[in-house]
C-alpha positions in Angstrom: 161.1 -196.6 -105.7 161.9 -194.8 -102.5 165.5 -194.6 -103.6 164.6 -193.0 -106.9 162.5 -190.4 -105.2 165.1 -189.6 -102.6 167.8 -189.3 -105.3 165.8 -186.6 -107.0 165.1 -184.7 -103.8 167.0 -181.4 -104.1 165.4 -179.4 -101.3 167.5 -180.2 -98.2 166.4 -177.0 -96.4 162.9 -178.4 -95.8 163.9 -181.2 -93.3 166.4 -178.8 -91.7 163.8 -176.2 -91.2 161.4 -178.7 -89.8 164.0 -179.9 -87.3 164.8 -176.4 -86.2 161.1 -175.6 -85.8 160.6 -178.7 -83.7 163.6 -178.2 -81.5 162.6 -174.5 -80.9 159.0 -175.4 -80.0 160.1 -178.3 -77.8 162.6 -176.0 -75.9 159.9 -173.3 -75.5 157.3 -175.7 -74.2 159.8 -177.3 -71.8 160.9 -173.9 -70.5 157.3 -172.8 -70.1 156.3 -176.0 -68.2 159.1 -175.8 -65.7 159.0 -172.1 -65.0 158.5 -171.4 -61.3 155.5 -169.1 -62.0 153.5 -172.1 -63.3 154.0 -174.3 -60.3 150.8 -173.2 -58.7 148.9 -174.0 -61.9 150.2 -177.5 -62.0 149.7 -178.0 -58.3 146.1 -177.1 -58.7 145.7 -179.3 -61.8 147.2 -182.2 -60.0 144.5 -182.2 -57.4 141.6 -182.2 -59.8 141.2 -186.1 -59.9 141.0 -186.1 -56.1 138.2 -183.5 -55.8 134.6 -184.6 -55.1 132.2 -183.9 -57.9 129.9 -181.0 -57.3 126.1 -181.7 -57.1 125.4 -179.5 -60.1 127.5 -181.6 -62.4 126.4 -185.0 -61.0 122.7 -184.4 -61.5 122.6 -184.2 -65.3 120.0 -187.0 -65.6 117.1 -184.7 -64.5 114.0 -186.0 -62.8 
């Protein structure tokens, strides 16, 4: 059945367009991630798991 469907598929531009869109977005996201201006953002985000929780966020139970 798959072979019959693919033999009738006459829109080859759809997968090519999807591939081009994927590669373009991947390259843009990779470039944006490794820009030097974003280093401080990622350095700050990398320290979040090591920070002590604040008292305001840890007292959600309420007495």
